N, C-alpha and C positions, 0 to 999 in steps of 0.2 A: 490363462496365464498371460502376463504382459512382461515385456522386456524394456529396460531403461538403461541409460548410460551409467547411472550410479544409483544405488539403493542404500539408504541409511536406516538403521534400526531405531528403536525407541530410546536407547541409551546413548545416542550420538551427542557429542558436545558441539557447541556453537562454532568453535575454532575449526574443527574438521570440516563442517559444512561450509564455512566461509572460505577455507583454503581451496576447496574443490569447485565451488560455484561462483562466489563473488570476487575472489582475488583476480582472476583473469580480466574481469570487467573493469576493475580499478586500474589495472595496468594499461588496458586500452584507453581508458579515460585520460591518463597522464600522457599517453602517446598521441592524443588528438583524435580518438575514435569514440563513437557513441556506443552506449550500452543500455539494455533494458532488462530488468530483473523483476519478475512478479511471482507471487505465491498464489496457488490455485487449489481449491478443494471445497468440500462441503462445509457447512457452518459448524463451528466448534471443533475443527480439526487442527487448530494451532497455527494459523497463517500469521496473525498479528504477533504471536509470541516468537515465531521464527524471524520476523522482520525486526522487532524491537528488542527482544530478549527479556531477561528478568534480572532483578538485583543480584549482582555478583557474577552474572554471566550474560554479557551484552550480546545482542543479536547481530544480524547482518548489517543493519544501518549504522550503528555506532562503530563497528569494526571497519566499515568502508571509510567513514570519516577519519578515523584514527590513522588508517594506512595512507590516506591522501595527504594529511598534514605532516605525517612523519616523512613523506617523500619530498614534499615541496616546501617544507618549513623554512630552510635558510634562503630560499629563492623567491619568497613572496614579495610582491610589490606593495607599496604603501597604499593606504585607502584612497579611493577615487582616482587612482592612476588609470584604471580601467573603469569605464562608465557604460552601462547597458542602455540602449535606446529602447523605444517603444515598438520596434519592428523586428525584434529577435536578433538584433545585431549588437556589436560592442565597438566603442570608440576608445582611443588611448589619449591621455592628456599628459602634458609636461608636468614637471615637479611643482612649478609655481601655480599652475591652475589647480592641481590636486591639493596643494596647501591652502589655497583660497577656498576651495570647496570644503575642506575639513573645518576651517575656521567658521565658515558660514553655517555648517551643520552644527557645530558646537554652540553657536550663538542662538540656535533655534530652541524654543521652549518645548518641542516635542520630545518624547522619550528617546534617548540615545540608543544606538546599537549596543547590545551587550558586549562587554569587554572581557578578554581572557583573564584580566587581573582581579575581576570580581570573584566573590566567593561562590562556589558551585552550589546549585540547589540540591539539598540532600535528598530530594525526591527521586532524582535520577543520577545521583553522583556515583552509585555503585554500577550503573549500567555502562558508563563510559570509562570506567577504571580498567582499561585494557593494558596488560603488561607484556603483550607480545612484541611490540615495537616492530611491526611488519612494515617493510618499505618496498618501493618499486625500484627495480634495478634499471640502470641506464637512463637516469633522468637527465634531460638536457640542461646542463648547468649554465648555459649562456642565455637562458630564457628567464623571464619573470612571470609569476603566476598569481592569479587571484581566483578565489572561490566565491560563487554566488549560489544561494539556496532559495528554493521556493517550495510551497506546500499547498496543494489543492486537493479537492475531493469532488467526485462525480456522484451526485445524489439525485435520484429520480431523473436521470439523464440530463441534469443541469450541472454546470461547473461552478464551484464556489472557491474563493480564495480564503484559506484558513489563517493566513497571516495578515489579512486586511484589518486595520484598526478602524472600526466604524465610528465616526464622530457623533457626539450627542446632539440631536436636533430637537429643540423643544416644540417646534411647529409641526414637524412630521409625526403622524400618529404612530404609536408603539403597538406591537403585536406580541402575544405570547405564543407558547408552543401549541396551543389549541386553536390558533388562527383567529383569536378574538382580541379586540383592542383593549388595552389597559391604560389607565390614567397615570399612575405613579410607577412607571417602569422605565428602565433604560435599555430595553431590548429593541433593536432595529433589525429587521430581517436583512440578511446580506443580499447583495445583488449578484445575479449569475453572470458569468463571464462568457465571452464569445471566443470561438476558435478562428484563427486566421492563418494564412499561408504567406511565408516570407518570400524574398526574391530567390532563395535557393530551394523553393518548394518544400520547405520544412514547416510542420504545423506547430503553432504556439498559442498560448492563452493570452489574449490582450488584457492589459491593465492588471496583470498579476504582480504581486509584491515579490521583489527579488532582493534579498539581503546579502550584503558582502560580509563574509565571516573570515576570521583569521586563526581560529583554533577549533579543536574538536569540541571543547566545552561550549564555546559560543554557538557553533552550528547545531549541537544537540539541544541547547536551550531554545533556539528558534523552533526546532522540530517539536519540542515538548509543549511550547506555547500553542502551536497549531493543533497538536494532538488533543489538547483539552477541548477544542472546539469541534472535534469530529463527532459525527452523529453515531451514537450507539444506543441499543435498546435491549431490554430483557425479554427473551423468548423462552419457549418451553425447552429448547435444546441448548441454549447458550445464555448465560447470565449477562454477558457483555458482548452482544452480537453486533458486528459492524454493519451498519445500514447503508454504507456508501463505499465506493472504491477510492482509496487515498493514494496520491501520487506525490512522492518527495523527489524533487528534481535538484541535482547537483550539477552546476555549470562551472567548467574550468576554462578560464581565459588565459592564454599565454602568448607572449610576444618576445622576440629576440632583443638583446641589448645592442647598442650602437657599436661602432668600431672601437671606441675607447673603453667599452665595458662599464660605463658609468650610468647612463640613462637608457630608457626604453626607446626603441626605434619608433619614430613617429610616422609609421606607415600602416594604414588600416588593412592593406592587403596582406601584411605579414602576421596579422592576429589570427590565432587558431582558437575556435570556440567549440568545445566538446561537452557533452552532457551525459550523465548517468541517471536514469529514472528508476526509482525503487517503488514498485506498485504493490500495495496490499489489497488484493481483490476481496470484495465481500463474498461470503460463502453462498453457494446455491442451496436452496432449501425447498422443502415441500410443505405447502400450507396445511395439509391434513395432519402433519406431524407437529408443526410449530403452533398450530391453533391461532394463526395470525388473523387479525381483522382490523378494519379501518385503515389507518395510516400504515400499520405494519404490513397489511396485506398488499397495499399499493407499493410499498418499498420492495417487498419480496418479488412482486411481478416485474418491476423495473430491473432488479438485480438479475433475475433469471433471463430476462430479455436481452440484457447487455452481454451476459455470458454466452447466450445462444448465438448472438451476432458474432462474438469472438470465435466461436467454434465454426460458424459458417465461413468466415473469412479464411481460417486455417484450412478448411476442407477445400475451398476453391483454389487456394494457393497450391495445395498438394496435388489437386487434379491438373492444374495448369503445368506443374512441374513434371508429373508422371506421364501425361498424355500429350504434352506439347500444345495444349489449347490456350486460348487467350480470352478466357471468360473474365468479365468484370467482377472485381472483388467488392462486395457491398460494405465498404468502410463507413460510409455516411449514415448507415442505419443506426449507429450508436456513437455517442461522444467518446467512449473508451477506445474503440477501434479507429475512429477518425483522428484522435490525438496521436496515436502511435502508428499511423499509416506508413511513415517513412521507414520505420524499423522493419515492417513486413515487406517493404519494397527493397530492402537490402542496405539501408543507410545505417548499419550498426549491427551489433551482436545481441541476440535475444536469448535469455536463459529463463527457464520456468522451474519452480520448485512445487511439486505436487505433495500436498499434505493429506494424509489418509488417517482417518480415525478407526482404530481396530474394533469399535463397538459393532455388535451384530446388527443393531438397528440401522446402521449406515451402510450395510453391505451392498444393496442395490445401487445406491447413489455413488458409493466408492468405485464400483465397477464402471459406471459411466465416466467418472472423472479419469480413471486410469486408461480407459479406452481412448478418450480424447487426448490425453497426455502422450500416449504411445504414438498416436497418429501425427502429433506435432513434430516428433523427432525427424520425420521424413522430409520436412520442408527446409530447404537450404537455398537462400537467396542472397548470400553475403557478397559484398562488392568491396574492392580496395578503395581506400581513402587517400587522396593525393594531398600531401602537406606542402605548403608554400616554401620555397627555398629562398633564404635571405642572402646567400652568397658571401657571408662574412666569415672571418677566420674563427674556427672553434677554439675554445679555451680563453676567450677574452676576459671573462670575469676574474679568473684566478691570476692571470698575468697582471692585470691592473691592481689587484689586491696585493700581489707580491711586490710590485714596484712601489706602492705606497708604504708598505712595511719596511722595505730596504731604505727608502728615502728618510723615513722617520728615524731609523736606527742610525744612519750617518749624521743626521742633524743632532741627535743626542750625543754622539761621540765628539762632535765639534763644539759642544756647548750651546747648541741652538735651542730653540724653544721646545721644552718638554711638556710643560703644563699649559702652554699657550694654545693648545688644540692641535688637531692633525692637519698637516699641510699636504694638500694634494699636489698632483703633478702640474696642474694648470696654475695654482697659486704659487708654486715654487718657481715657475718661470718668470713671474712678476716680481719676485723678491730681488731687491737691489743689493749690490756688493757693499755699498757704503753703509747701509743699515746693518748688515752683518758685522762689519768692522766696529761700528759704534756700539753695538750691543756687547761685543767681546772686550772692549776697553774697560779699565778700572774707573769707578766713578770719581768725578772731580770733587775736591773739598770745597767748603764754603769760601767764597772770595770777598766776603764783606769785611771791610776794615773799620773797626769801631774805635780804635785808639791809634794815636800817632806813633807811639812807641812800640806798636805791635810788630815784632820782628819774627814771628813764627808762621804767619799765614802765607806770606809771600814765598819763603823757602819751601814750605810744604807744597804750595802750588807749583813751584818750579820743579820740585822732585817728581810730582805726579805727572807733570807735562813731559818731563824727560822719559819717565817710564812709558808713558803712552806713545812717545815718539819712537822709542826702541821697539815697543810692541808692534807699532805700526810698520816699522821697517821689517821686522821679522815676518809679520803677516803679509807684507807686500812681497817679500822674497818667496814665502810659501805659496802665496797666491800665484806668483809668476811661475813657480815650479808646477803648481797644479794646472795652470793654464797650458804650459808646455806639454805636460802629461796628457791633458785632455785633448790638446790638438793632435798629439800622437795617436791617442785612442780614436779620435774622430777620423784621422787619416786611415788607420787600420780598419775602422768600421766602414769607411767609404769604399776602401778596396774590397772588403768582404761583401759589401752591398753590391758593388759593381759585378764582382764574380757571381754572386747569387743572382743578380739581375740577368747577367748573361746566361747563366744556367736556366733561370726561369724563362727567359726569352726563347732559348732552345726548346725547352719543354713545351712552351706555349705554341711555338711554331709546329712542333710535332702534334700537339693536341689540335691545333687549327687544321692541320692536314687531315688528321683523323676525323675531325668534325666535318670538314669539307667532304671527305669520302663518305661519311655516314649520311650527310645531307644528300649527296648524289644518290646513295643507295636508297634513302628515304623517298627522294623524288621518283626514282625508278619504281619503288614499291607502291608509291601513291598512284603513279600512272597505271601500274599493273592492277592495283585495287580498283581504280576507276574503270579500267577495261573489263575486269571481272564483274564489277557491279553492273556495267552496261550489259554484259552477256547474261548475267543473272536476271536483269530486268527483262531482257528479250525472252529468256527462257520462261520466266514467270508469265509474261504475256502469252507466249505460245502455249504454255501449260493451261492458262485460263481459257484460251480459245479451244484447245483440245478437250478440256473438261466440259466446256459448254457444248461442243459438238457431241461429246460422249453423252451428256445429259439429253440433248435433243434426239440422238439416235436411240437412246434407251427409251425415251418417251414414245418415239415413233414405233420402236419394236414392241413396246407394251400395247400401244394402240392397235398395231397390226395383229398381235397375238390375241387381244380381246376381240378384235373383229373376226379373226378366224374361229375363235371359240364360239362367238355368236352365230357365225355361219354354220359351224358344225352342229350347234344345238338346233338352229333352224332346219338344217338338213335332216337331223334325226327326227324332229317333230314332223317335217314334211313326209319323211319315209313312213313314220308311224301313221300319219293321216292317210297317205296313199294306200298303205297296207289295209287300213280300216275301210277305205273306199273300195279297194279291190275286193276285200272280203264281202262287203255289203253288196257290191255289184254282182259278184259271183253268186252270192246267195239269192239275190233278186232274180238273176237270169235262170238259175237252177229252178227256182219256184215257177218262173214263167214257162220254162220248158216243161216242167212237170204238169202245169195247168194245160198247156197246149197239147201235150201227149195224151193227157186224160181226156181232153175234149175230142181229139182225133180218134182215140179209142172208142169213145161214146158214139161219135158219128159213124165209125166203121161198124160198130155193133148194130146201130140203127139200120144202116144199109143192108147188113147181112140179114137182119130180121125181116126187112122188107122183101129181100130176095127170097128168103125162106117162105114167106107168106105167098109170094107170087108163085113159087114153085109148088107149094101145096095146092093153091087154087088151080094151077095148070094140071096138076096130077089128078085133082078131083074132076076136072072137066074131061080129062082123057079117060079116066077109069069109069065114070058114071055111064049107065045105059042111055041110049039115044031117046027111048020112049019116055024116059022120066024127065021131069022138069028139073032143070039144073038148080042146085041149091046154092044160095049166095054164101060166100065165105063168112066165116064168123066175124071177120073184121068188118065186112059190109053190113052184117047184121048188127054189129055193135054200133055202127054209125047211124043206122036207122033208128036206133033206140033214142028216146028223148035224152038229151044231154042233161045229166044231173051234176049239180055242183058238188065237188068232192068236199067232204068234211073230214075233219081230223078225227082220229079214233077217240072214243070216249075215255075219259080218265080212269085210272085204276080205281076200283072200289076201295072204300075205307081210307083213301089217301087224305092226308091233312089238308085243309083248305089253305090256299095261298093268301098270306096277309099282305095286301097291297100297302106300300108306303105312301104317306100323304104327299101329294105333289104340290110344291110351292107354286103359287101363281106367278106367271111371268108377266108382270105389269110393265107398262112402258117406262116406268121410272128406274127399273133395275138395270145396272150396268155390270158387265162381266169383264174379268181379266182372263183372256185366253192365252195361257202359257204354253207355247209350243217350242220345245228345245230344238236347236238347229240340227240335231242328230236324227230327228224323226224322218221316216221314209214315206213317200206317198203310196197309199194302198191301191189307188185306181179302182176303187169299188164304186158301185152305184150309190150306196148309202154313205154319205159323208156327214160328220157332225158339223152342224151350223148353229152358231149362237149369234142372234142379232144384238146390236148395240154393244159390241165387245171391243176391248182394246187388246190387240194381238201383240204379245211381247215374246222375245226369245229368252229373256231372263227376268225373273220377278224383281220389281223395284218398289221402293216405298212410295215414290211419286205416283206410279200406276195404281198401287193398292189404295192410296188415299182418295182417288177419283171414283172407285167402284166399291160395290158391296158384295159382289160374288166373285169367286175364283174357280178356275177350271184348269187342271194340269193334264196335258195329253202325254201319256206314257206308253211306249211300245216295248214289247219283249217277245222273245222267241218261245213259242209253245212247245210242248213235248212232241207234237207231230211235225214240227219243222215249219209251221205257219207263223205269221206275224200276228200277235194279239195286241190290240189297242185298248188301253184303259183310260177312261175319262174320270179323273179324281176331282170331285166338286167340294166346295166348302164356302163358308160365310166369312166375310172380312169384318173384323172388330177393331176398334181403337183401344190402345192400351193406356194405362195411367201415365206412363212416361212420355206420351205423345207419339208413340210409334203405331204400327199396324200389326195385327195378328190374324191368322187364318185358322178357322176350326173346320176340319173336314167332316162332311155329313154323309156322302154316298159315293159309290164307284160304279160306273157303267162300263161294261166290257163289250167291245166290238171284235168279232173273230171271223176270219175268212178261211174256208175249207175247200179243198179240191175234191170233186166227185170221184169216188173209187169204182163205180160201176152201177148197174141197175139190177133190180130183182124182177125176174119174169118166170111165170109157170109154163111148163110145156103143155101144149093142147093135146088132149087124148084123141083117139081115132073117132070117138063119138062123143063129142062134148055135149054137156048139158047147157042149154042156152042160158038158164038162170044162173047156173053156177059159173058159166063163162063170163056172164055179165058182172057178177060180183067180183070174180077174180080179176077181170080186166079193170074194174074200178080201182081195186087196191094196187094192181100192177102199175096203172098210170100214175097214181099218186106217189108211189115209192120210187118209180123210175124218173118221172118228170120233175119231181120236187125233191131233189137230193139235199137241198139246203133250205131250212125253214128258219124264220125269224119270228120270235114271240114279241108282240107289241102289247103295251098296256093301254088301258082305256084312256081316251083323251089324247092319244098320240097324234102328231101331225101327219103321219104316214097312213093312217087308216084305223078304223075301229076293229076290235075283236082280234081274232087269230087269223092270220093269212099265211098262205104258202106260196112262195115264189120259187119257181123251178126253171131250169134252162129248157128251152124248146127243143123238140126232137129235130 
């Protein structure tokens, strides 16, 4: 749902719409203010019909013209009294210059401006036949007025003058609507016009034709002549679709009369120029519905682009008004918005009529139109317009007219000239008394004597002269009486003037005192304003400094907080790393302690065993008889035996044979990548993995892999018994099709360290068997002394076959 100031139904008449929307704009125009009225909507929604109307029911444009001429009709100036210049200004000419200008224009062979006395074109006669006789109230009757109209269109973002009469040029090539040259044609493409800015920062179209009109019929005939040149086309949605934005501009020039109320005041500063722009916007359309192509498609794109620019300008104005921002309004993006920039800046009143088509196919587009129209209601940038003050007495025109009528009436009563034309006040002052007397005397008879005996001519002449003498005496007496009465009236008038002058002088002195007081107050207020402005400037500078300090402190606070966050994260990482190092160190020392305890236990067990053997030998020496030969202990006996190399026990029968993996030859050309992560711990074992010609890295990289063809990863993990188990994961390096490196793992070697848990030993019986003891001692030595065994493959660098490496006793 959308809300508007006024909503009209489908059955509304043009008069009701005009009274609500356009009538206030016409009143502002007559009072010297600018106005803008435009129709907005989708294509085929009735915008042109709203503006121009239909036969029998005129639209907004003819009704505006009719109201203007009904209001200023009796006060219009003669043609060419006001003359527009080329810089959006107006000059005023005297009656003589205006008369010469009219005679010069009448003598020219060009078509004359249409006159109101001509017969109205029946094509639009019904549209301007408005019987409302609407007028503007409070029209300044001491001013003279002139109306100028112009008609332009904005087509493909170019401005064209629809009233321009293109002269026929036989040398210049002609072009038709298809942009191809023709030989026998009279069509010359119009030249686009430029936008300029005048000295009052108002936008206007340079070189635009502006016609001075004196009646509604004449103005509408000019409009209709330009309407025939406007670009329209047939589309799928509208049989006569407007392909351009049309702008009909009505300019009203007004200036005050002089002190006598006869002629226009010849001061350019006193001229007021106001204008009313009636805009018929082209409708927004979607090309997928209109099926436009070629020129129609280009026209639709330019129309939609200009309407989008208008919407953007309104949105920026609304944002600046609501939030107090000062964003730049993109007026220059379109000729439409650039032309009416001053209206959006507050130099006049703007009214918009939204035309909506109730068809279901236009529902989505109508929603967009109404949403934009509702938003435009919130923009208010109106400013007051200051009109120049002439300082002359109001009512000059009617007082002068009443004086002339009274003078004419008195002259008629005294037998003065009735049919001899109207005598004005200035011509009456130059009229001599003798001429008045001569005109009032009876005519003299013929004084020609043709006969000597003529005795009638002279008596008649004497009689006439006597009558004239008597009449002259009577007139002289009456004239003396009138002069005396006039002197009396003059004296009374002088006395009244003196009294009024004294009264006016008193009033003027009071007003001057009031003005002096007001000037003093104004000076005081101006000084106060300057002081406040200075304080405001200081406060603004202080605010700017504080804001800059605030921004610097905020930046410093942010940097400090980021630094603290980084320090906290580094601290957490360091704590985690230290915890890991403590755990690893603790685990390492625990293992070291376990190894040392196990070694100490083994050493103590060995010492206890040696002591037991010595005690046994000592017991045997003590207990054996003296006559017998002392027997050597079993240990001595074992030592005397030939030392045999201990061999590993035979494999379990029926065990599957071990399948040895083929060992790659380590030639001098092979290079290895030895990948050792930094988290690995040194094992401190005798056997360490050593790879010649290797590149040792902490992290695998493509650069290192590209230089080698072998790869080995050293991986450590904690076994189930708490010892560290080292795995060597080997692989071959290959090049990929994309230019990278790939590793294919081939084998894994495992290195494991174990702590000895004890040794196995059989107790010696009281009478041991030497052979059995020898066999037992052999197995006991192997199991005790070799608690850790390493199986090596054939061809190993550490030695061939199977070997047992044990800790010494």
